[in-house]
N, C-alpha and C positions, 0 to 999 in steps of 0.2 A: 483207462480217461474216458470223460465224452464231453463230448464239445457242442455247442450251443453256436451256428453260425447266425450272426445276426444283420437285417437289412433294411433301415426304415427309409421311405421315399417323404419328402418335408416340402413345407410351403417356401422354403429359404433356405439358406447355409447358416443364419442368424442364433442365437442361443432364444431370441423371440420369438421364436419363428413356429412353426404347429406341425407335428405327424399326420400325414394322408393315409399312409400306407404301413403297412408292418411285413415283413416274412423272417422267419426261422427255419433254417434248419437244423435238426439233430443228427448227428453221429456219435453212433453207440460205442462201446469199449470195443468192437468185430470189424469197425471201419466201418460199417453200413450206415447209410442216409434212413435213420429209421421213421421219420416223419416230418414232416415240411408244414409248419404251420404260418397261414395268410388272413391276412382282415385289410379290410379300409378302413380310416379313422374317419372320422366327422370333425375339422380343423373349429368349427364354429364361426368361420369365415370365409370370403372368397379364395380359391385357388389363383393365383398369381398368373395371367395367359402363358408368361414364360415356361413357367412349371408345366403347367397342360401340353406346351409343344416340345418336352421336354421326356417328361412321361407318358405321356397322352388321357394321364386321370384328370377330369373334371369334376364340373359341381355338379354334377347329377350324379356320379358314382360314389361321389362321398353323403349325400344327403340322406339315406334312412343306414348310413353305416354304424354299430356305435362309436357313443362318445370313449374320448381316450380313458377313462375311469373304466370301463366295461372293458376294454381291449386289456387295459393291462393286468384286470383281474384275470384272463385267460394266460396272460402271456409269464406273468413273474414264477407259476409255479414250476414253467417251464427251465426257468434259469437256475434251479436249484441245483448247486453241486456241478456246473458244469464249467469247461474253460469259453471264454465265449473268445470270437472268430470273426474279421467283418475283413471288408477291401479298404484300406481306406478308417482304419476301426474307429481311430479319434471322435470324427464326425460319428457315428452310430452311437457309440460310446457317449459323449455328451448329451443327446436329446435322450438315452436310456436315462441318465441319472437324473436328468432334467424332470423326466415323466414318472421316472420314481417317485421325485421328491413331491413335484405336485400333486400324486396320488395318496404322500403317505407312507412309501414303503421307505424301509431303512436303505443307501447307499449299495451298488452293487460291488463287492468288494474279494471278488476271483479273479484268475488269472485271465490274462487277456494279451492274443495274439492279432497278428496285423498279415491277411495273405501279403499283402506287399511286398513286408520285409523276405517274407519266404522267397516269392515268386524272384524277388531280386537274386537271391545268394542261388537258391537251388538253378535256374535258368537264365543265369548270365548274359545270355546271348540272345533272348526275345528283344525284338526291335522296342515291343511297347508294354505295359505290362495294364492296358486298360479291361477290365474285362470284357468286354464285349469279344476284342483282339485276340486276347490269353483264350477266351470258348473256343474263339473259329479255329487258332494252332493246333488249337488240345482237342479238335476233332467232337467236342461237347455240344450238344444241345443247349442252345439259350432265347427261347423264342423270343421272348419278350423284355429286350433289354432296357432299363431304369423303370421295372414292375419289381415292388420289393420281395414278392414269393420267389416270381423266375430268375431275382439278383442271389440269390439267399441259397438256392439252390446250386444255381453257378459256382457260385462262390465256395460251397460245399464241396462239389466235386474237385476244384482246381485243388484247394488245399488238399483233400484227398491224392490227388495227382503228386502233389509237393513232396507230401508225406512220405510217396512211394520212393520218390526219386534219391530219398533224405537216406532211407532204411538202406538203400541199395549202393551208398558211395563208400568206400574203403573204411577201414578203424579209424585208419590213423589221420582221416581226413576230418572224419566225425569227431576224434580226441582234438585238433587245431583248431576249429569252431567252438568247441565245449572250451577249450582252453581262452580263447580271445576274448567271450565274453565273461567269463570268469568274476574279473573283477565289476564287472557292470551290475547293479542291482537290478538285472531287469529279465520279466517273463518269457523273452527268447530267449534269454543265458540260461534259466531254469529248466524249459523245457528241451533244449538242448545237452542237458547237460544228463536229465532224463535218457536220451535218445545214445549217448554215450553208455551209460552206465548197461545198457539194456544190449547193446551190442557187446561188451564186453565180455557179459554172459554166453554168449555164442563159442559154440569150441568148435564151428567150422568157419574160418575167414578167407574169401576169396579173393586171393594172391595174383588172381590173372588179369592180365589187363592192363596192370598200372607200372609204373618204374617207380621204387621205394627211393628215395635220398632223400639226407638230411631234414626226416622228419615231412616232407612233403612226399603227397603221391600225385605221380606227373602221366600225361596220355602218351608221352612220347620217349623214343630211345637215345640213346646218344646220335649227335648227328655225322660222327663217325662212320657211323653206320651205314650212311645213307648210299649208294652208289651208282657211279654211272649207268646211263639208260642204256648203252651197250658194251660191250666187252673192248676192251683196245684188240683184243687178239679178233674178231668178229668182223668177217668182211663187210665193206662198207654196204647197206640194205641197198644200195640207189645207184653202186656202179653199173654202168652199161645202162640206166634210165633213165630216160628223156624225162625232159618236164613233160611232156604230150603224156607219155604213158602211165605216168605219174597221177597225172590228172585227172584219166582215165580211170584209172584203178579205184581213186578216193571219189570220184561221181557214185560207179558203181554201188562202192561201200553206202553213202550217203543215200541212193534210191530206196536198198533194202533196209536200210537202220530208220530212214525217218520214211514214213508211210505218206507226209504232206510235204515231202521237198521237189520244188520243182527250180529249177536252172532259168535263174534270172539273168537277163542279157545284160545286165549292169555290170555284176557280180564276174562275168567271164572277162566282163572287157579290163576289168579292176585286176584281176588275177594275172592277166597278160600281161596290161603294162607294169605292176611292180616287179612280176618276175623279167621284164626287159631293164627296168633301171636295176635290180642287183644283176644280175647277167652283165649287164654293161657299165655297169659301177658307171651311172648316173642322177644325177637328182628328179625326185620327179614331185612335182605337185599335182594332187589328183582329189576332182572336188566328188562327192559320192553320198547323196542328198539318204534320206529317213526310208529305211525299206531294202537298203541296195546289199546288206548285209556285208558291211566292209570290215568288220574283225577276222572274218572268212576271208574277204579277198586280199587280207594283206599277211594274215596268219599261214594259210596254206601253201605261196608260195617263201616266204620267210625261213621255216618248216624243211621245206625241199634244199635253198640253197643252202640251212646252216647243216643240215647232216651230207649232202653228198660233198661241200668243198670245206666240212671244218670250219666253218667260219658263223660263228655266233651272231646271231638277230637279236636287238635292244628294239626293245616297243615301249614309248613313251606314251602316257595318257595324261589329260589334265585333271581329270577326276580322281577318287576313289571308286568311286562307285563303276565307272568305266573297269578301274580295274578288277574291282567283284563280278562284275558280269563276267568277265574274261574268264574267271579262275571258276567260276558257279558252272556256268554255263557253255563259254563256245571251247573249255580245254579240253574241260570231260567229253566233248563230243566230239571233238577232231582225236580223241585217244581211242574210237571206238571205230574210227573210219579210215587212219593212216595207216600202213600197213605194216609200218614196221613202230618199234619203242621209239616213242621220243620222250625229252622232260621239257617241261615250259615254267619257270619259276616266277615268281611273284618277289620282287624287291624293292620294298617301299624306302622310306628316311629314315633311322636309326630310330628317332624319337617314337616310333610306333610298335618298339618290341617291349618287351619286359625285360628288365633286367633282376634275374633271378638273386640275385645276390641282394643287390638293394632291397628287394621285396621280404628276403627271409630277415634282412635285419631290421629293418621296419617293424615286419609282427614279433620279433622276437624281444626288441626293446619300446613295442606299443608306441611309436614316436607318431600319433595323432594330431592333428592340427583343430579339427572340431570333430570328438571321439564320436558321437552319437552318429554322424553320417561317415566318420572313418572307417566303423564296426564292419558296417550292415557292406561299402565295398572291399575293405579286406577277405570277409567271410566271401564275396561271389569270386573275389578272384582263388579262393583257397579251391573254392568247386570248379572253378574254371582251369585248373588247371590241369584237372585230373580228364578235362575234355579237350582241350586246345589241342593241335598241333599247329602251332606257327606263331603264338603268343604277341601272334596284332591286336591292337586296341582297339580294330574297328568291329572287332566281332566282339567284344565286349558296351552293353548298354551301361553306361555311368551316369549315376546323377550331376545336379550341377556341381557339386563339390567333388564331385568324383572326379574331374579333368584336374583340378589341384594335386590329390590322389596321385594320377597317373603321371604327373608331372616328378614326383621326387622318386617313383621307380622306375621310368623309363630308362633304357637304354644308352649311353653316350657314349661318345667317344672319350672324353675328357676323363673321365672316371672309371674306364675298363681295367682290368687289370690284367686282359688278356689270358695268356696260358698259363698263369699262375693264379687263378679266377680257381676256387673249386667247382665254379659252377660251369666254367666251361666246355666240356665236352653234353654238357645239355641246354647250353645258351642257344635260345633265339635269335638275337639277331646274327651269331656266326654260323646258326643251322642256316638262314636263309640265302646267307653271304655263300655259304658252302654250294647251296643249294643253286645257286645261282653259277656260280664257277664249274657246275658241272653241267651245264645245260643248257640247251639247243637256240632255246629265245627264253629271253631275261625280258620282264614285263617290268616297267619299273613309271614311275612320272615325273613331268617337266620337272618337278620341284628337284626331285634325286638327281638329274641329269645336270640342272647347274654346279649344286654343290659337288657333286663328282667334279666338275671342270674347275671349280673353286680349291678344291683339295687335290688337283695335280694327279686326279685320274689315279686315285686312291681304294678308294668306293667300289666303283662300280666293273666287273668283270671287262677287261678290254676288247673295243667291239670296232668294226669297218664299218658295216649295216646299220643304222636306221631307220626305226618304224616311227614315224611322229602323227599319234591319234589326236581330234581336237585340236591343229594346229593350230586355228585361230586364234589362239590363247598364249601360243610360244613368246610372239614380240614382248608382252607384260608380264606374262613370269620372270624372262629373261631379264627383263627391266629391276624386278621388287630382286633378284638372287646378286644381277654384276650390282646393284646399287647397296642402298643401306636399309633397313628397314628395322623400327623398332619401338618397345612399345612404353607406357610408362611402368608396366608393371614387370618388364626383361627385368630391371635392376631390382626391381621392391621383391620377385619371388627370389633371386640370387639371395636376397643380403636376408628373407626370412628365415631361410633355409639356413642360412648359416648361423644369424640369432635370430631370436623370436621372443624370448627373455630367459632369465636364467637357468630356465631347467631347460629349454624347450629345443632345438637346433644342431648343426650338425660339432660346432665348439664345445656348448655345454657337455653335450655326450661326450664328446673326446676329455674335454677337464675331469669328468667324474672317474671314467676309466682311469687316467694317468692319476688323479690323483690314489685313487684303488689299487693301483697295482705296486705303490709301495717304491717305485722307481728313485734313484738318488738324485737326477737331477728331476722330479715330478713336481718339486714347489718351484722351479723354476721356469718349468711347462706353465703349469697354471697360472704363473702370474704376467707371463706373456701374453696367455689368451685371458686376461682380465683387463689387460690392456690395450684386447683388442674390441670388444665390445661399445666401449663408449665412440671410439672410430666410427664401428658399424651406425652406431646409432644416429653420428653426427653428417655422417651421408647421405641416411634418410630424409632427416629434417632438411637439407640443404637441397635434395635431390626435391622434396615437397614444394618448397620455394622455389626453383627453379620450375616446376611443372606448373604452377598458379600463374606464375610471369608470364612463361609460354600462353596459358591457356588464354590467359588477360589480351593477349592480340589478335584470337583470333576471331575473324566475324563471321557473321552465320549467315546459313547456304540455303538459298531460296525453294530449291526441290526437294530437300532432304528430307525421309523418314525421321520423328524424332528420336533421338535414342539413335540413333545409326552411325557408324561411327566418323561417317564422312559431314556430319550436319553442319561442324563449323571447321573450314578450313584455310589454311592461307599458306598462299607461295611466299616463299622467303627468296630475294633477289640479290647476288653479291652485288650488284651494283646500287642497291638500292634497300640497306638493311635499314627495319624496321628503327621507329624512337628508341625504342628501351635495349634495345641491343646489347648496347654495353653493360647494361646490369645484370642481363642476359650471361652474357660472358664472361662477368667478374663471377657469378655463380659456380658458372661451370669451371671456374679456374681453382675455386676452393675445393670442388668438390672434386676434382683431380690430383690437388694435392694429398687429398683426406684416402684416396683411395690408392696412391700410389703408397700412401704410408701402409695401409692394411696388409696391401699386397709384399711388400719388402717384406716386412713382420711375420706375416702369414708363412709365403714360402721357406723364411729360413727355420720357421719352425716346424713346417712338417718336413723336411731334408733330415732336419738334427734328429726328431723323433723317431724316423723312419732308420734312422742309421742308429741308435740306440738302444732303439724299445722292438723286442719281435714279438707281437703278439697277431694273430688272424683279425680279430673282434676291431682292436685298434686300423689295423693297415687300412682294412676295409674303409674305418674312418675317415683313413687318412687318403686313402685315393679319391672319396669324393670331394672330401672338402679343396684337397688341389686341384681336383675338377670345377670344382664352384668358383674359386679365384681365378683359373685362368678361365671362366664365363666372365667375372669382372674386370679381368684385363681387357676382354675381345670390348666391352661393354665402354669400359670407360676412351678406348680408340674410336670407337664411332660416334660415341655422341660430343667427343674433340672434332671427329673430322662435320659435323653438323652445325657443330656451332662456329665453325671456322668463316663457312658459308663463303668457301673459296675459290672452287671451279664453278668455269664457267661453263663447261659441257656438262656441269649435273642439275637436276632440275630438283631442287630444294622444297618441301612444302610439311607441316604440320596438320593432323585433322582429330577429333576429338566428338565424343557426344555431349549431347547439350543433359544427358539424365547425369551420367558419371565427372562430370565436367572435365579438370584436370587428373583424375583417374585413369582418363578413357583416352590420354594423348597417344598420338602414334607420330613418330618420326619417319620420314622419306628423305631419301636422298638418290636419286634415281638417272642413269645417263639419259640424255635427252633421243639420242638416237644409238639404236644396240644395233644397227644391221652391221655395222663395223667387226664388229666383236664374233655377231653368230657366225662370220663371213668367214674371222681368222681362228673361229674354235671349232667350228661343226663342218661348215660348207666345204671349206679349203685342206679338213685334215681329214673326212671320213671319205672312203671310197662310196659310198650311197647314202643319200637321205630320201627317203620318201615325207612327205606330209598330204596330210590325208587331213580333212572335213565336210561337214555338211555345206559350210558356208566360209569359201576361201575366194570365188571370183564373187568382179564388181563388171556387172554388164556385160559378163561373157567374158571376162578380161581377167589374169592373175596381174594384169602391170602392179597393182596394188600391195600384192603378196611377195610380188619379187623383189621394187622397195623399202616396202619393211624389213624385209626378213636378209638382205644383203644378200639376192640371189643372182646380181645384175650381171656379173661378172661368168657366172657359170650361166648365165643364159648365154651372154656374149660369145662363149667359149664352145656354146651347142652342148656343154652337160646337164644342161636344165630340160627335163619331158614336163607338160604339162595335159591335162587329160580333164574334160568336163566326162561325167557319165549320164547317160538318160535315166529320167528319173523311173525306177519301178512301175509309180502313181499313174493312174490316167487321171492330171490334176484336172482336166477339163471337165472328165463328168464327176468330181470330186469335188472341185469347189468351186463357191461361186462366190467372186471379192466386188465388195459392192460398194462406192462414192458416191456418200452424201452430197452431191455437187455445190448446192445452196448454203452447206452449215459453213457459224460463221468462223471465223481464225480467233486465234490466240497469241497477245505477243507478251512473251517472258514462261515465270512455269506456274500460272496461275489467271484460273479464265475465270472474263464480266460474268455478273449475276447473268445477262442471256445467254451468255455460250454453256454456262453449265445447267440452266433452267430446260436450251434444247439437247444437251447430252443425257442428261438425266429422262427427259422425256421419253427420246428416241431410244435409249440404253430399255429402258420400263417397258416401252411397246415391243422390244424386239424380244425381249426375257419373256415375254408371256408366250410368242409366237414359236420360240424356242423351247420352251416349257425348263426354263433355266438354263443348266446346261453350258454356259458361258461363261467364260474368260473376258476382262479386260484389261488390258495392259497400257499402263500408264509411265511417262516419263518421269515425273514429279510425284510425291509422294502427297504435295498439297493438295493438289489437283485429284489425285485421288480423295482426299479428307472431306473435301470438297462435293466429291459424289455421294459418299457414302450415307452418309442420316437419308437426305431426300430420296436415294436411289431405295433403302429402307423400307421409306415409310408408303414411296410411290409402291412399291410390290408387297406392304401386309399384306393384306385383302387375299391377294391370291398364289398364298402357300408359297413362293419363292424364297428361300434364304440367301441373305448378304452378307458373303466371307468377304474380310477385309483386310491386307495383310498390312500388320503395326498396328491394328484397329481393334481384330481378334486375336485373343492370344493364341501362341503357339507357332512353331518351329513351318520353313515352308512348306516341309514334308507332311506333317498334321496337317496343313491348311487344306494340300492338295488329296489329302484322306477324307478331311471333313467333306469336299469336294465331291468326291466321288463316289459316296458312301452318303451325301443328300439326294432325294427323288429330283429335287429342281431346286438348284444354286446358281448363284452367280458368284463368279471369286474377281476380286480388285485386286490386282499384285502391279508393283514396281520392278526397280528394275532386276531382281534376279530371278523373277520370273518369266523374263523375257529367252530365258533356255535353258536348257537340262529339266525340266518339268515333263514330265511325260503321261499323257492322259488318254489310252488309246480308246477307241469306241466309243461308245453311244453317251458316257459320260460329259461329253465335250463337241459339244457340235458348232457350236459360233464362236468367234474370234473377234474379239473388237478391240482395235488401235487405237488409241486416242490422239495421239501426237507421233510421228517421226522422232526417232528414238537418238538423235543428236545428242551427244553429250556436250552438257554445259559450258559453252567456250573460254568460259573463268575457271576449267580446272584445272590446277597448274602443269600437268604435263601434257595435257591440250595445248596450252596456250603455250608452252612454252617448244614444243614441238612445234606450232605457227610460226612463232618467230624466228626457226631456223629455216623453215619451206618460205617465209620471206626474203632470208636474207640469200638465198639461193633465185631469189625469180620467180619462184611459183605460188600458183594461186593455195593458200594455204584450205582453202574452201571446199575447193573440188578433188583436191589432191588428198586430201587427209579427214576432213571431218563427216563430208557427203561417202564416202568408200566406207568409213566406220560406220556411222549408219544406217548403210545398207547390208551391210554384214550382219548388224543385229537386228534387222526386219527383219535380215533374212530367217533367220535365228527364230525371231518371237511366231511370225508365218509358219514354220516348222512345225510349232505345237499344234497344230490343225489336225493333222494328217499324219496317224503314224501305222497304221495299215491301207491294207491293199482294200477292203471294205469300210473306211472312213467316207463321212460323206458330210461335208456342212459350210458353213458359209465365213467368210472373212469382212471383218466392214474397218473402213478406215476413215477415221473422221475430222484427216488432215487433209485439206481440198488444195495442199502446196504440191501433192501427186501429180494432182493435174494441170495444175495452175503455175507453177515454176519452171525454170529452163532444165532445173536437175530435176524435177519428179520423176523424167522417166528414166531416170537412171534403177530407181528403187523397183518399177514395177515391171522393167523389163529385165531384171534378175531375178524376178518370180519364177517359181519353175511350172509358168503356162497354165494358170484357171484361169478359168471365164471370168471377164471381168464388164461390169458394168457401171457407169454413173447413171444418178438421176436424183427427182427435188426427194431431199427426206420426208415427204408424205407418202411416195411410193413404196421406198425403200419395205418396210414391212410388209404387205402385201405381193411383193415380189420375192421374199424369203421364204414366205409361207408355202407359196408354190412352187417354188424350188424344192423346197425338202419335203413334199408332198410328193413330188417327182419321183424323188432320191430311190432307190431301189432297195427295198428290204428291210424300208425305216420304222419304226412302230407307226400304227396310226394314229 
């Protein structure tokens, strides 16, 4: 088999556009690249500047190049009897067919393969399938991205890497992949079929390294084989060892295994504080800035405490990212330096783990909602099972629809067969749970912490000591979990999984199976299922009417990103229900009656079938349907709770985006004040809770957090320690904070023309002085939009790219990566860029904060909390709005300096920090940068001078 790997550069993406360069790499029968052909093509028209910017190909490059007809005379003979390969091949294939047609050749009729499909299937965990990223991950030289010959060669090498990976798979996995595509008339299916036939002829099959079970190859053995880190009859490795001796030992190990290890004063202090809190049964609020090394600061004392006293410590993070960092970086390092064996397990929410029973069922029944995409997702997961030890969805790079696929195969408690499941000993969720049960430290997340509390502590292994990292999010997560949050699709997905149409869905599958079984009751059962279909459709129709009615009640918010979920939002007050609320209430009542009817009939049917009919495949379906019915019952209760609007201590509100309107509706019912519940559930019950984050104090005081989290009583009883650690960075030498004191101010979320002009001209001039490398944080998306185009215009001649969140496509992480990769760029971001974005080193030199990050005062939750504070005769602005904004401001400020060698400038364009009575709280809360204020026109010369004086910056 001979492959031709094709890549075109063109003047645009439409069929009327022209080819400006071609690259073709030939892969011979022996999988060697025998030839690379490349040529510019004269398109007979100017190349758009955008394309020159992307590819580096100019009008000069192509002016003497052959015309399309001449190039095709060379290219066509190379395409004889080959399989055509490309990265996103449809694009190149369309241009090829057009060119063949224009030059009078017959269309290409051979087989076509896409390296994107191969990469997704063979490397299911790659974080991006972009050619440049993949090449660097595989260590391939790809010198000139977006040049056709270089791209074709890189694609050919990537394709060969995929083929090698495919050949190395166990035979059973290749057979499963081949079966998966067997019914599809696709070139990928044809190719996999060929690989299967070849592999079946091989007399020697590698059976090592995988477990084979029920026609799947798995990486993991039964979880019952997982042993505790130390034997029960072994002496305790820490008996008679003091904490100081243990730490001395660890430090010696750290020094010998990490050449660049240096002891940081703040980390030493943190280790001591955490140890004291754990051993004296106290709670601790500890603020530790970037660079402290806070994960080791709490993990080292936690492990000592857990192993020495046999008392497990639970660690909770807000983001999955931090969990992954602990798993991949911190725990492997501790394994090397701690002088005895220990186990630290990651335990996430159940929906993060694959249910093997559901997955097997789904691929055997070919239960695919969107076949083309679902087949690729299923193939990805078949290969992933030969690689994964956790079954955790974070390891998978799923396409957009992949998320819907995952929902149907994720583990959940309602449809778990427990010990009677044939997959029980292989089950990823039970493995994680078992591992947590035998671990010294269990790492989970805030969401799971509250789900566990609501499930009366049935989910996490019991614990008395808890470390909460990223603790500034705890109160917000508590509100979401102790309240109610539901989306339009929460109900729709559940209904669709029960019944999509007469052939698809769990009920039709069960009906087919029962009718086939010939059981004496099968006709009755089928008729009951037939009665359920119209009821499900009726619920869907009523739900759509109700959602439209509710969306119609929402006003648009002025400061939100278009398409962002909170763009339309409205608080609903028990004392003042909206005008047409009774109509919504009547629809909810109708919905409730129909859902009750479905649940009554459905539950009775499931019990009956389960008792009378014994069959594994049917059991599996009954379990899933019973689970879905339980979900429906929960949704029905939640909806009733929301529409009743009768609890004065709860804040009710609706949110939606303008893009998807009523389909994006989200329902919230959140307790106004969670401090009492946090106190009762956690701080009164647990012996010691350590809360840490880079931003817990306001004005060097922890009072705001103490109030918010319900810690005042512990403080009064002397059970609360607080500690603010010194920063390991020298902010006075590393950061200059500048405030242009004559800058115009803004009312509301939109700037007037004068403000926008001043801001654009100042940002433009600063960006030229810093050569891009600038992050601009906005509090309102509208203002970001106002600035984006004019700033792009202002910088167009100086080769500085402007990227805007919500304007340029891509997620936060994609935009961040583009920003880091670009030589000179300015990134404009709103809410989600204020924290969690990590851009160390030279890529970020200047941070501009356009406005102080106050939450919009009309946000439902803020409004309700303010009313509560007013009733208590407290000032909501100083007690709530300012502290919240200060913590966010500190988070934003923290984006700039991520390492001891970072050096840069922060500009605060909001003069309230120096003019208002509360401004000092913002500046006083920062970790001591050099602060100066001056007229706007003096800013750029001062910034240039500061950057030139920096140690070791580029010239």
